[in-house]
C-alpha positions in Angstrom: 0.0 -0.1 -0.1 2.9 2.2 0.1 3.4 3.0 -3.3 1.8 6.2 -5.3 1.9 8.5 -8.5 1.9 12.3 -8.4 0.6 14.9 -10.2 3.5 14.9 -12.3 4.0 11.2 -12.9 6.8 10.7 -10.1 6.4 7.2 -8.6 6.9 6.8 -5.2 7.2 3.8 -2.6 7.6 4.2 0.9 9.1 2.2 3.5 11.6 2.6 6.2 15.6 1.5 7.0 17.7 1.5 9.7 20.0 4.2 9.4 22.8 5.1 12.6 21.0 2.6 14.3 17.7 4.2 13.9 14.5 3.8 12.0 13.9 6.2 9.3 11.3 6.8 6.6 12.6 6.8 2.9 11.2 6.1 -0.4 12.6 5.0 -3.8 11.7 7.8 -6.2 11.1 6.8 -10.4 10.4 9.9 -12.8 10.7 7.6 -15.8 8.0 4.8 -15.1 10.2 2.4 -13.2 13.1 2.1 -15.1 15.8 3.7 -13.0 15.2 4.7 -9.1 16.5 7.0 -6.4 16.5 6.3 -2.8 15.5 9.5 -0.6 15.5 9.4 3.2 12.7 11.8 4.7 13.9 14.1 7.3 10.4 15.5 7.8 8.6 13.5 10.6 5.2 14.4 9.1 5.8 13.4 5.5 2.6 12.2 4.6 3.3 8.9 2.6 1.8 7.1 -0.2 -1.8 8.6 -1.1 -4.2 8.4 -3.7 -5.5 11.6 -5.8 -9.5 12.0 -5.7 -10.9 12.5 -9.1 -13.9 14.2 -7.5 -12.1 17.0 -5.4 -8.2 16.8 -6.9 -7.3 16.2 -3.2 -5.1 13.6 -2.0 -6.3 11.2 0.5 -5.2 8.0 2.6 -6.2 5.9 5.5 -3.2 5.1 7.8 -2.7 3.4 11.2 -1.4 5.9 13.5 0.5 3.7 15.9 3.5 4.0 18.7 5.3 1.8 16.0 4.3 4.0 13.2 7.0 6.4 11.5 4.2 8.4 9.9 3.2 11.5 11.8 4.5 11.0 15.4 3.4 14.0 16.0 0.0 13.0 16.1 0.9 9.9 18.1 2.9 12.4 20.8 -0.4 13.9 21.5 -1.8 11.0 22.6 -3.9 9.6 19.3 -3.6 6.5 17.9 -5.7 4.5 15.3 -6.9 4.6 11.6 -7.0 8.2 10.7 -8.3 9.9 7.5 -5.1 12.0 6.0 -6.1 14.9 3.6 -3.9 17.2 1.6 -4.0 19.3 -1.7 -0.5 19.2 -2.1 -0.2 15.4 -2.1 2.3 13.2 -0.3 5.5 15.8 0.1 3.1 18.5 1.3 3.1 19.9 4.6 -0.4 21.4 4.8 -2.7 18.6 5.8 -5.9 17.8 7.8 -6.2 14.5 9.9 -9.8 12.9 11.1 -9.6 10.2 13.1 -11.8 7.0 12.6 -14.3 5.4 14.9 -13.0 1.9 13.9 -10.1 1.2 16.3 -10.5 -2.5 15.6 -10.1 -1.7 11.4 -6.6 -3.0 10.4 -4.6 -4.4 7.5 -6.1 -2.2 5.0 -5.3 -0.9 1.6 -5.1 2.3 0.0 -8.7 3.7 -0.6 -9.9 3.4 -4.1 -12.6 5.9 -5.9 -15.4 3.9 -7.6 -16.1 5.0 -11.1 -19.9 4.2 -11.4 -20.7 6.2 -8.6 -19.0 9.0 -6.5 -18.2 7.0 -3.4 -14.5 6.1 -1.9 -14.1 2.5 -0.7 -11.5 1.2 1.7 -11.1 -2.6 2.5 -9.1 -4.3 5.1 -10.2 -6.4 8.3 -11.8 -6.0 11.5 -10.0 -7.8 14.2 -11.7 -9.1 17.4 -10.2 -9.7 20.7 -9.8 -13.5 20.2 -7.6 -12.6 16.8 -10.8 -13.2 14.5 -10.7 -11.4 11.3 -13.5 -10.1 9.2 -12.9 -8.9 5.7 -14.3 -5.3 6.0 -15.2 -2.3 3.7 -15.4 1.5 4.9 -17.5 3.6 2.5 -17.7 7.3 2.1 -20.0 9.4 0.1 -18.7 12.9 0.5 -15.2 12.5 -0.6 -13.7 11.2 2.4 -15.5 13.7 4.9 -17.6 11.0 7.0 -17.2 7.1 6.5 -19.6 4.2 7.2 -18.1 0.4 8.2 -19.6 -2.8 6.8 -18.3 -6.0 7.8 -18.7 -8.9 5.8 -20.1 -12.0 7.2 -20.3 -14.9 7.2 -16.6 -15.8 7.8 -14.3 -18.1 6.6 -12.9 -20.1 9.5 -10.1 -22.4 9.7 -10.7 -24.1 13.0 -10.3 -27.9 11.9 -7.4 -30.5 10.8 -7.1 -30.4 7.2 -5.8 -33.5 5.2 -2.9 -34.4 5.4 -2.2 -31.9 7.9 -2.0 -33.7 11.6 -1.8 -30.1 13.1 -4.1 -27.2 13.0 -2.9 -24.1 10.4 -2.5 -20.7 11.5 -6.1 -19.6 11.4 -6.6 -16.2 9.3 -10.1 -16.2 8.9 -10.5 -13.4 6.1 -8.0 -10.9 5.8 -6.1 -8.3 3.4 -9.1 -8.4 1.3 -8.9 -6.9 -2.3 -11.5 -5.4 -4.6 -12.1 -4.4 -8.3 -14.9 -2.5 -9.8 -16.5 -4.6 -12.7 -17.7 -2.7 -16.1 -21.5 -2.9 -14.7 -20.6 -1.1 -11.3 -20.7 -4.3 -9.1 -17.8 -5.2 -6.9 -15.6 -8.5 -6.8 -13.7 -8.8 -3.4 -11.2 -11.8 -2.9 -9.8 -12.3 0.5 -7.0 -14.5 2.1 -8.0 -17.3 4.1 -6.5 -20.2 5.9 -7.8 -22.8 3.1 -6.3 -24.1 -0.1 -7.6 -21.6 -2.2 -8.7 -17.7 -2.1 -12.6 -17.0 -1.3 -14.5 -14.3 -3.3 -17.4 -11.9 -2.3 -19.6 -9.9 -4.3 -21.5 -6.6 -3.8 -24.2 -5.1 -6.8 -25.1 -1.8 -4.4 -21.1 -0.1 -4.2 -20.3 -2.2 -0.9 -23.3 -1.4 1.0 -24.2 -5.3 1.2 -22.3 -8.7 -0.2 -22.8 -12.2 -1.0 -20.5 -14.9 -0.5 -18.2 -16.6 0.5 -17.4 -18.5 -2.6 -14.2 -20.7 -3.2 -11.6 -19.7 -6.1 -10.6 -23.5 -6.8 -8.0 -22.4 -9.7 -6.1 -20.1 -7.4 -4.3 -22.4 -5.2 -3.3 -20.4 -1.7 -2.8 -20.8 2.0 -2.4 -17.6 4.1 -0.9 -15.2 1.5 -2.5 -12.2 -0.2 -4.3 -11.6 -3.2 -4.3 -8.3 -5.2 -6.5 -7.3 -8.3 -5.6 -4.6 -10.8 -8.5 -3.1 -13.4 -6.4 -2.2 -16.5 -7.8 1.1 -18.7 -8.8 -1.4 -21.2 -11.1 -3.2 -18.9 -9.4 -6.2 -18.4 -8.4 -7.4 -14.8 -5.2 -8.6 -13.5 -4.9 -11.2 -10.9 -1.8 -11.6 -8.5 -1.4 -14.3 -5.7 1.0 -16.9 -4.4 -0.1 -20.3 -6.7 1.4 -22.2 -3.8 0.5 -24.2 -0.8 1.8 -24.9 2.6 3.9 -28.1 3.5 1.4 -31.0 5.3 1.6 -29.9 9.2 3.4 -32.4 11.9 1.8 -33.3 15.0 2.9 -30.5 17.5 3.2 -32.7 20.4 5.6 -34.6 18.7 8.1 -31.5 18.8 8.4 -30.3 22.2 10.8 -27.7 21.0 8.0 -25.4 19.3 6.5 -22.4 20.9 2.9 -21.5 21.4 2.7 -19.7 18.3 4.6 -22.2 16.5 2.0 -24.8 17.6 -1.1 -22.7 16.4 0.8 -23.3 13.3 1.8 -19.5 12.7 5.4 -19.3 11.9 5.8 -22.7 10.2 3.1 -21.8 7.3 5.0 -18.3 6.3 8.2 -20.2 5.6 7.0 -23.1 3.4 4.2 -21.6 1.1 5.4 -18.1 -0.2 8.3 -18.4 -2.2 6.8 -17.8 -5.8 4.3 -15.3 -7.2 1.9 -15.3 -10.1 -0.5 -13.2 -12.6 -3.6 -14.3 -14.5 -5.5 -12.0 -16.9 -9.4 -12.0 -17.6 -11.1 -9.9 -20.2 -14.8 -11.1 -19.1 -15.1 -9.3 -15.3 -13.8 -12.6 -13.5 -15.8 -15.3 -15.5 -12.4 -16.9 -16.9 -9.1 -16.5 -16.5 -5.9 -17.1 -18.5 -2.0 -17.0 -17.9 -1.5 -18.2 -14.6 2.5 -17.3 -15.2 4.9 -17.1 -12.7 6.4 -13.6 -12.4 9.0 -14.3 -9.4 10.5 -16.8 -7.5 12.5 -16.0 -4.1 15.8 -15.3 -4.6 16.7 -16.5 -1.1 13.8 -19.6 -0.7 17.0 -21.7 0.1 18.7 -20.3 2.7 19.3 -22.5 5.4 19.5 -19.9 8.1 17.6 -16.6 7.4 19.2 -14.9 10.2 22.7 -15.0 8.4 21.3 -12.5 5.5 21.6 -9.7 8.6 17.7 -8.9 9.0 17.0 -7.0 11.8 14.6 -9.0 14.5 11.1 -7.7 12.7 12.0 -9.2 9.7 13.4 -12.7 10.6 10.0 -14.5 10.7 9.2 -14.1 7.2 11.2 -14.3 3.6 8.2 -14.2 1.6 7.3 -12.5 -1.9 3.8 -12.4 -1.2 2.1 -8.8 -0.1 1.8 -6.8 -3.5 0.6 -3.7 -5.0 0.2 -2.8 -8.8 0.1 0.4 -10.7 -0.6 0.5 -14.3 2.1 2.5 -16.6 2.1 3.7 -20.2 2.9 1.5 -23.0 1.2 -1.5 -21.6 3.2 -2.0 -18.7 2.6 -2.8 -15.2 4.7 -2.3 -12.1 4.4 -4.4 -9.3 5.9 -4.3 -5.8 6.3 -7.8 -3.8 7.7 -9.3 -0.8 7.7 -8.7 2.8 11.4 -8.9 3.8 14.4 -6.6 2.6 16.3 -9.7 1.2 13.1 -10.8 -1.1 11.6 -7.3 -1.5 11.4 -6.2 -5.4 9.8 -4.1 -8.0 9.1 -5.6 -11.3 
């Protein structure tokens, strides 16, 4: 969610690095549609980061989660405020003038950038509502006044993986429904794909701009477990779908492995090391009724590293060496830019 395009065509992708033993916000910038890049260290702590331009007002908007750990807008957290907030700026990501409105949904997490719909004047932001027990429900936030006010639609029924799945002998990490992605179809209907703990992604559909949803329905051709899907609507109407066409290795009975910690016994960290090493793409020219391609885009260059700590990563990045978690932008001349990967050793812009 950290990539964006500015008014003058500059592409930025925000992130952070450890510089002089301190985390600093940085971004990479391209002015030739991704052919070359330069890194910029951000010294303005209130740099707004990636935003989306409104087709209605021309302002730039984003919803970001302001927390103690976040590097964005630390002055707001210092004032005792935290949680999801709507940031608006007429200047864009690098601007200093901004307005901030905290949203009344503190349990709204793992959300994408808001997206403006084409068939009605409405903003849509999808993510997950997280319960105290860790359960997650796919969720849509909707705004009909260019981001001034928002309402929430929690999407049910949920998809819960709370039983053994053959040939597993231990429980998988139960993600329920999280990291949803939405594409607007030619007739204005919405198609949402979600990450689950089963062997494929699942779909929800809305015919009223996100106020109500039907589903879930399995996507049996898109094999995946606990990884993030991404839709991209191209200007010619076709839809690209990015996903990890891989599945986790069968899980052993954790009672036979006393060395595992509680998280590993629940399947959490074992799963992310066995099913995230290849990212794929398929394309549809009939609004998702059929798909072709199913091509491998990238294979993780560090997938065979025995001890991942030897790559010099900080503790925050020890657990996941994956090439899932993607964001895509359409470029001129039939090109697409995709950012992928969840670890410095595996991240790529392609």
